[in-house]
TORVO-328110 format. One record per residue: residue in three letters; z, y, x of N, C-alpha, C in turn. Coordinates in steps of 0.001 Angstrom, whole numbers, plus 524288, in hexadecimal, padded with zeros to 5 digits. Layout:
BEGIN
ALAZYXZYXZYX
...
***
This chain:
BEGIN
MET85D2387ACB4725D85BB2874CD475A985DCB87547479CE
ASP8601D8717347A85863C986D2047E21861BA86B6F482C1
VAL862A386CA1487E28608F86B5B48C6E864918675848F83
SER8643C863FD48F5C867A185FBF4937B8683D861A749A05
ARG86D46861BB49C7686EB28638C4A0BF868E28606E4A4DA
ALA8682E85A104A3198658A857474A56085EFF8593F4A588
ARG85DC485CC84A212858CD85F7749FCA859AD865194A4CC
ILE85C7D866CF4A59085F0886B5D4A8FC85C95869324AE90
GLU8608D865814B03386125864784B4E185D02862A84B88E
ASP8591885E3A4B2CF8530085CF84B5D884F9685FF44B71B
ALA850A3866474B49484BB086A564B51F84D7386C574B905
MET853B086C5B4BA9A8549186F304C042854A986BFA4C400
THR854B58660B4C2C0854CE862AB4C8F684EA68627F4CAD3
ASP8496A864204C83684408864744C9468440C869DF4CB05
HIS8471F86F0B4CB4A843DC872734CB6A84539873794D2EE
ALA842C4879514D240842B287A8D4D8DC8475787A214DBA4
PHE84A6687EE54D72B84EE387F7D4D9F3854DB87DDA4D6F0
PHE8556087CEE4D4628598A879F74D08B858CC8750D4D2EF
GLY85456871BE4D3908552386C934D6448566E86B594DB63
GLY8574E8716B4DD2A85B4F871394E3238625B871184E198
LEU8634F871324DC948690F8729A4DC0486B4686CDA4DB60
THR871D98707F4DE5A87308868074DD26876F4868B64D6DB
PRO87846864504D616877D6862744D00787BE08665A4CF41
GLU87EC2868C04D23F8846F86B354D0E988102871094CF6D
GLU87E4C872374D31587BA8879184D2D48773D878014CD62
ARG87534874C74CC328730C874D34C7F387476873B84C31C
ASP87AB7872244C31287DE18706A4BE3E87EFA877264BD2D
ALA88054879124C1328820D87F2B4C0DE87E8F881094BF62
LEU8796A882724C07C87607885534BDAA873878838E4BA3F
ILE873CB87EA84B62E8730E87D9C4B209877278801E4B00C
ASP87C0E882064B1A887F41883564AD2687F0C888B64AC8B
LEU87C1F88B284B09B87A75890564B0DE876838923D4AE0C
GLY872C488D8C4AC0C86E2688FB04A9A386FDF88EE44A125
ARG86BC6890A54A11F86C6B8900949A6B8683288ED849967
VAL867B688AE84942B863E6888374910F8618B88CB148DBA
GLN85B8388B9F48EA185A5988F6748C30853AA88D0E4883B
THR8530388E0C4831E84E8788BCB4817484BBC8916847F31
ALA8467488E6A47F0E842AB8926B47EB283CE28914947AC2
PRO83D05892B6475FE8375D88FA347463832A6891EA475A5
SER82F5A88EC04763B827F7890694789F827D6896EC47754
GLY8257C89AE947BAE8268E89FE7479018290C8A38B479E1
THR82BD88A20247BF3832E58A4E347E4A830A28A83E482DD
ILE830BE8ABAE481E58338E8AEA04875D838B08AF71489D0
LEU839448AC0A48E7483D178AAB4491A183FDF8B0C3492B8
PHE83A728B3FC4962883C538BA884974D838188BB694991B
GLN836488BFCB499E98324B8C44649815833F18C53749FB7
HIS82D678C7474A1B482E388CA9A4A62182ECF8CE804A4F2
GLY832C58D0844A88B8367B8D6624A88583CBE8D5464A467
ASP83C0B8D0F74A50B842338CF0849FF4846AE8D08F4A53F
ALA84B368D04C4A14584F358CF994A5E28502D8CBC14A74B
TYR851D78CBCA4AC11851FE8C4704AEC2856968C26C4AC9D
ARG855C18BC414ABB885CB68BC2D4AA4885E048B7C84AE07
GLY859CA8B42B4AF73859738AEB04B20C8557B8AC744B0E1
PHE855D28A6BE4B28C8509F8A3D74B23E8513889EED4B147
TYR84C1489AEB4AF4F84BD8898D24AD7084D22891954AF74
LEU84E4B88F684AD5884BBB888FD4AEFB84849886674A9AA
ALA84555883BA4A9FA842938822F4A59A8440787C6A4A47A
ILE8450987C104A15684702875AC49FD984309872D349BBE
ASP8422987581497ED83CF0872DE49492839B1876524926A
GLY835818756D491288305A87A0D490A682D9787CCB49447
ALA82B30881F44943282874884D649758829668889349799
VAL8263888D5149AD28273A893E249BC08235B8955649FCF
HIS820BC8992849DC581D9989C014A08881EFD8A0AD4A10A
ILE81DA58A2F04A7A9820598A6C04A7CC81B4C8AA154AA96
TYR81BB28AF6A4A8308160C8B1514A944817A98B6E84A938
ARG813218B9624A9EA813558C0C34AA8080DEF8C10C4A669
LEU80EA58C6364A42E80B168C7E24A2AA806938CCDF4A559
SER8034A8CD2A4A439802968D1E14A7E1800088D63A4A3ED
SER8000A8DAEE4A69B7FFF28E1074A1F77FCB28E05249E24
GLU7F7408DB8649E7E7F2C48DA1C49B1F7F5D68D41A4977F
GLY7F9908D44C498A97FB968CF82493A77FAAB8C9F64977E
ARG7F7A28C9A449B0A7F60B8C2E549DB27FAA28C0B849E88
MET7FBFF8BE8449E43800698BA5A4A08C7FE388B7C94A4C7
LEU802398B71E4A876802628B5504AB9F8062E8B0A14ADD2
VAL804D18AC124ACBA809AF8A9BB4AE4E80BAD8A73C4B26F
LEU810D98A8DC4B350812178A71B4B8CA813A98A1B04BA0A
HIS8158A89F124B64E817AF899BB4B64A819AB8983C4B12F
VAL818DB891D64B0D0819DF88FD84ACEE81D7E88DA74AD6B
ILE8233E88C9D4ACCE827E388AEF4ADF18279B884A94A870
ARG828908800F4AC3882A8B87C644A7C282DDE879CF4A913
PRO8302D875DA4A7AF83603872904A7608383D873724ACE0
GLY83C37874B94AE0683EF6873E74B41883CA2876E94B7D0
GLU83A9287BD54B6C7837DF8810A4B88B83C6D884C74B778
SER83DE3887584BC0483FFB88DF44BAEC83CD4892A04BAC6
PHE83D90896824B81383A9D89B714B91383F2189FF74B6FD
ALA83E0D8A4B74B94483F448AA1A4B979844B48A9A44BCE8
GLU843F08A6B54C10C848158A77C4C5A0848068AD364C9F3
VAL843438AE1E4C9FF841498B1794CEDC843FD8B9214CDB5
PRO8451A8B7B14C8B9847BA8BFC44C83384E078BCDB4CA0C
LEU84EF48B8414CC30855628B6674CDE7855E18B9734D2DD
PHE8521C8B9E54D66C851128BAF04DCD884EA28C08E4DC04
GLU84CE08C26E4D91F84A5F8C5ED4DB1784E0C8CB5E4DA4D
GLN84D228D14E4DEAD8522A8D3F14DD8184F128D8E74D9FE
ASP849FE8DAFF4D93784AE98DFA94D7B4848138DD7A4D138
ASP8458D8D9564D049843778DAF34CA66844D88D4284C93D
GLY84A278D2AC4C9B284B3A8CE1B4C76D850B18CE104C39E
ASP84F128D0D14C269850C58D3544BC3084D478D1334B858
THR8495A8D0B44B636844EC8D0D14B464843AB8CBAE4B574
TYR83F0C8C8A24B0E083AF28C3A14B138838478C5A14B431
PRO8343B8C37B4B7528313C8C4B64BA5782C118C2C44B5E0
ALA829D68C0924B194826168BF524AF238295B8BD4A4A843
THR826FC8BB8C4A6C2828478B80D4A0F7827698B22349F13
ALA82BD58B11E49E4082C698AA6349DC982DCB8A9C0497DF
GLU8293A8A6204957F828A58A66448F0F8263789EC748EAE
THR8297289DBE48CC882ACC8977948BA48250989443488E2
LEU822EA8913148A4781E9B88FEF48A3E81F4F88A56485CE
SER8233D888F148530823F08848F4816882C9A885B8480FF
ASP82C6A882BF47BB7833448830A47B6B8358B8813448116
SER837CF883E44815683A5A8844D48A0B84288883D0488B4
THR842858830648D6F849D88820648DE584A298823449310
PHE84E39884E1494AF84EC88867B49A8B854AC887A749B53
LEU854D5888A449F0185BBE889F64A10C85B4A88E084A466
PHE85D6A891F84A20F85BA48972B4A3B88635789A044A703
PHE85E9389B574AC258653F89BFA4B103865A78A1F74B157
PRO868CE8A41E4AE4186A248AAB74AD4586A788AC404B41D
LYS868628B09A4B50E866288B3EE4BA1286B578B20E4BBF5
GLU871E28B5C44BB40876218B4334BCF1878658B1BA4BE0F
ALA878318ADC44B9A787A1E8A8444BC6D877D88A5234C055
PHE8735D8A6994BE9A86FA68A1D24C36A8707A8A4C74CA60
LEU871368AA9A4CA618715A8AD094CFB4876778AD2B4D085
ALA879C18AA5C4CD06880A08A9FB4CF8F881528A2A04D041
PHE87CA68A2034CFEB87B5B89C344D18C8793389A5F4D638
ILE8763989FC94D7098735C89E304DC1A877198A0D04E021
ASP87A5E8A64F4DF6287D618A6E14E38B881628A1594E509
ARG8831189F474E20B8877989B0F4E3B888225896444E48A
ASN87C508966C4E50287B6C890CB4E6CB875CD8934F4E90D
PRO8766F8974A4ED7F86F88898594EF0686B43896914F025
ARG86CD1891FA4F0B7867E788CDF4F08C8655888C544EE0C
THR866D888DD24E84C863A888E154E41285DFE892904E2F2
ALA861D3895D44E58785C3889B104E7CE858E489AD74ECAF
LEU85913896B64EF8885562895564F26485250891F84EF86
ASN8532F88C1F4ECC085257888F74EA7A84E9088C764E6C6
MET84E52892034E2EE84A73895044DF898483B898234E21A
LEU849A989B904E629845F289CA94E9BD8418189AAA4EC4F
GLY842DC8953C4EBF983D38891F54EF318385588E804EB68
GLN83B3788ED24E57C838F088DA24E075835E7893A94DEBF
MET836D3897264DF308356789A5F4DE088311989C8C4E1D0
ALA8326289A4A4E82482E5C89C3B4EB5282845898EC4EB31
GLY82A06893A14E8168249B8903A4E62182204892414E29C
ARG825ED8950B4DECF82287897934DA628200789BA84DB40
LEU8204289FAB4DF6081F468A3404DFF6819A98A1C04E38C
ARG81A8289C944E6FE813A189ABE4E99181040898794E3FA
ALA8134E897314E10C80FE78960E4DBAF80ED289A204D889
ALA8103E89DB54D8B880DC58A2074D54E80A4D8A2E14D9F3
VAL80AB98A52E4DFDB806278A57B4E15F801CA8A2F74E1A5
ARG8025B89D354E0D87FD7D89ACE4E0DB7FA3189AC24DBAD
GLN7FDFF89B4B4D78F7FC7189C964D29D7F6408A27C4D293
LEU7FB788A7014D6677F72F8AC624D6857F45F8AA8E4D98A
ASP7F1F38A6CF4DE1B7EE988A6214DFA07E8978A2134DDD9
ALA7EC6F8A0924D9D77E78C89BDA4D5F87E66B89F374D325
VAL7E91D8A4944D0707E6138A6C04CC4C7E32E8AAFF4CE4E
SER7E4298ACE94D3337E1608B00B4D6517DA928AC674D86C
LEU7DC988A8794DAAF7D6888A4E34DD8E7D4548A0CC4DA3C
GLN7D61A89EED4D6E97D4A689AC84D4917D20689C8A4CDBC
ASP7CD908971E4CD1E7CDA08992B4C8567D1B88974E4C3B8
VAL7D0A089A184BF0A7D184894434B9687D1EF88EAE4BC5B
GLN7CDBD88E464BB287CC24886F64BABD7CFA18859B4BF00
GLU7CF65887884C5A47D1D6886A24C8A67D816887294C9A8
ARG7DA4188B014C76C7E07488AEB4C5B87E17E886AD4C1C9
LEU7DDE7886DD4BD4E7DFE3882524B9C27E02687D044BC7A
ALA7DC9B87B1C4BF7A7DC3B876334C28F7DF3F875AD4C619
ARG7E200878B74C9897E56E878734CCB97EB88878E84C855
ARG7EC9987ACF4C4D17F0C2879884C07C7EFBE8754E4BFBC
LEU7EC83873B64BF9F7ECDB86C744BA867EE398695A4BF29
VAL7EB3E868D34C4817ECD88677A4C7C37F03C866D54CA71
LYS7F5D986A664C8B27F97E869B84CB577FBFA868494C810
GLN7FB498681C4C32F7FE8D8653C4BF8B7FD3885D6F4C032
VAL7F93585CEE4C2DA7F904857AD4C2377FCD9854E44C546
PRO7FEB184E6A4C444802EE84BBE4C5968015B84AE14CB64
THR8049E84A254CD7E8032A848B24D32C80130843024D411
VAL801E883FE44D1B08022083A034CFE980418839B04CABB
PRO7FD6E837D44C6417FE0D835FE4C173802098313F4C038
ASP803078333D4BA6A8056682F084B931803E882B064B914
ASP7FD3A82BA44B6B27F9AB8273F4B5B87F5308284B4B69D
PRO7F360826574BBC77ED8A827584BE337E9A4827E34BCAE
ASP7E89D8248C4B6B17E4F4823DE4B4B37E5ED827784AEE8
THR7E8AD82C5E4B0107E96682ED64AC957E7BC834714AE9C
LEU7E5E983A664ACB57E44583E114ADC67E96D841074AE56
PRO7E8D8842D24B29F7EC40848014B1D27ED8F84B304ADCD
THR7F15884C264AC3C7F003850494A5C77F4DE854564A692
ILE7F3A1859B34A6B67F78D85D334A75F7F92C85F784A13F
GLU7FD5685EFF49DD57FE868617A49C347FE7D8664049ACC
LEU7FDBC8688F497BA7FCF686F99496EE803E387194493BA
ASP806A0871514972E80B7D87345493B480E9D8784D49418
VAL8080F87C7F4954E8088F882E549475803ED882614915A
PRO804438873448C2D7FDBF88AAC48BB17FBFA88A7749081
LYS7F6558893748D4B7F25188A7F491557F2338909249118
SER7F4768934648E467F3728993A491677F9B589A4D4950E
VAL7FC4E897E5496947FF648980F49ADC7FC33894D149DB8
LEU7F9978910549E167F8A988D044A2277F3BB8911D4A526
ALA7F05B895FF4A0E97ED628991F4A06D7EED589C584A4B9
ALA7F2788A0FC4A2C17F72D8A3984A73B7F7698A0BB4ABC2
GLU7FAC589D654AD357FB5889B404B1A87F81889AE34B39A
LEU7F1DD899684B23C7EE36898744B5A27EC4E89DEA4B8AC
GLY7EE908A1334B4E07EBA28A78B4B5A17E6C68AB534B29E
THR7E5C98A5424AF8B7E13C8A87E4A9B97E2948A84B4A58F
VAL7E0808A8B24A0D77E0C48A8ED49BD77DEFA8A31549A97
PRO7DFAC8A1EC494F57DFEE89CFD4913A7DA5689C78492AD
GLU7D63F89DE748F5D7D0E689F5948FFD7CE7F89BF74957B
THR7D09A89D62499A87CF6F89D0B49E967D0A68970A4A038
LEU7D6278960E49DF87D7B4890FF49F677D55488E9149B87
SER7D28488EE4497B07D13F88924494D07CBE28883049578
ARG7C94D88E49499647C2E388C5249AAE7C294889DC49ED6
ALA7C84A88A124A2687C99A888364A6A57CAB3881014A563
LEU7CD62881664A33C7CE4287B5A4A22D7C9CD8761B49F8E
ARG7C5CD87A0849BB17C1FD8783F49A9E7BDD5877E549EDC
ALA7BD7687BFD4A3037B8E587A434A82B7BC3B875DF4AAD5
LEU7BF79876D24AB6B7C45986F214ADA27C1FC86AB14AB06
GLU7C1AE86BC64A56C7C0DD867E94A21F7BC0E864FB4A28E
GLU7B70C869E14A3F07B24E8694D4A4657B008866494A871
GLN7B4D6866F04ABA17B2F5865AE4B2907B56B85F614B213
ASP7B75385DBF4ACD77B9AE8577C4ADDE7BE6C858E34B0AE
LEU7C38585C9F4B18F7C78E85D154B3D67C9D285B414B2B1
ILE7CC0485EF34AD4D7CD7E85C0B4AA657CD9485BCE4A2B4
GLN7D1CB859BF49FD37D0978583249BB37D61D85B3749868
ARG7D2AC85F2F493CE7D7C085FE3491207D85085E9B48C9E
GLY7DE1685F7048CBA7E13485B864875A7E33D8619B4855B
HIS7E63F85FA6480E17E886863C847DCD7ED9A86708480B6
ALA7F0F68648E483E07F4C286585487337F46E8647448C53
ASN7EFAE860B448D3B7F09A85EDB4933F7EAF38601149515
ILE7EA4585F91499C77E58285EEB49D377E44785B554A003
ALA7E258856B649FA07E15E853034A3DC7DD2C853D14A9DA
LEU7DF0E8532D4AE4B7DE1A853D44B2BD7D85E84E9D4B12C
THR7D48784FA84B0797D03384AC04B26E7CDE084AB04B61B
ASN7CE6084FE24BA517CB38850234C0257D166851A14C496
VAL7D5BC84FF24C5417D874854654C83A7D6B2854E94CD46
GLN7D3A18512F4CF6B7CFD1853D84D5017CDD38581F4D4BB
GLY7CAD88582F4CF6B7C69685C864CE297C95585FD54CCAA
LEU7CE968610B4CB147D161865974C9587D2D6865B04CFC3
ARG7D490864764D4977D822865E34D7867D3D5868C84DC60
ARG7CD03866C24DB087CB378685A4DE8B7C9C586E2E4DA1A
LEU7CA9A86ECB4D5C27C84C8733C4D3917CF29878884D5EF
ALA7D28D875984D3E17D797879ED4D6E87D79B879BA4DAF7
TRP7D464878F24DEEA7D70A879754E5A07CF9387BC64E827
GLU7CC4687A574E4D57C58A87ADE4E8197C70C881234E978
***
C-alpha cells in the first residue's frame, strides 16, 4: 500500500513531539522511517521480543496489552492514527532491549516504523526531540495512573460513563442531534480497557440504557443524557 508523504506529514504535525520539529527535521525523520502495512489481527511484537524500534500509526488501530498468568488481557492503550507507540525502550538502560508489552492490530493498519539505531542517531543530532518525547511519555504515565485509579476505585458503570463523556465533542456539530460515540474497537477491547470482561461491560451498557442515559446502536452509542453521565462518572 502506497502512503503519500503528505499523509505522513499530517500525522506527524499533530503529534506531541513530531509536531515540534522544523520542516527540515521532519523531512529527515520521514526519510529514516519505513512504511509498513499489516492486516487486522497481526502481532507486531510480543512482550519480551527483542526491541527493534517504534511506530507511528497512519491508518487503522492497534491495542497494546499484557497477559496475566491466567491469560487475562490488560489493555494498556489503544493506538489510533496520528499516535506513536513502543518508544519507551529507547530510553531504558536495563530492559531496553525488549518490548514491554504486546501490540496487535485491530484493523488493517499502516505505520511508519523508525528503526532504533537510526532514530537514536537522529536524537544525537537533535537533542530537543528527546525532550519532547519524554514530555509525551510523562503524559502517558499520568494517564496510566488515572486508569489504575479508575479500575481500583470505580465500578464498571462509572468507568464506562467517564469513558463515554470524555469522547463527547466540546461543541456539537448539530445541537439538535444527540452526541454519538462510534465504537472503533471491539467490545472485548473496550472491556479490557475498562478493567473488566465483555459480559460485565454488556451489563453496564444495559444498565445505562435502562437509566435513559444512552441508546445503543450496532456500532455506536448515542448519549441521551450527558449531564446524567457526568454525574455518574464523577459522583
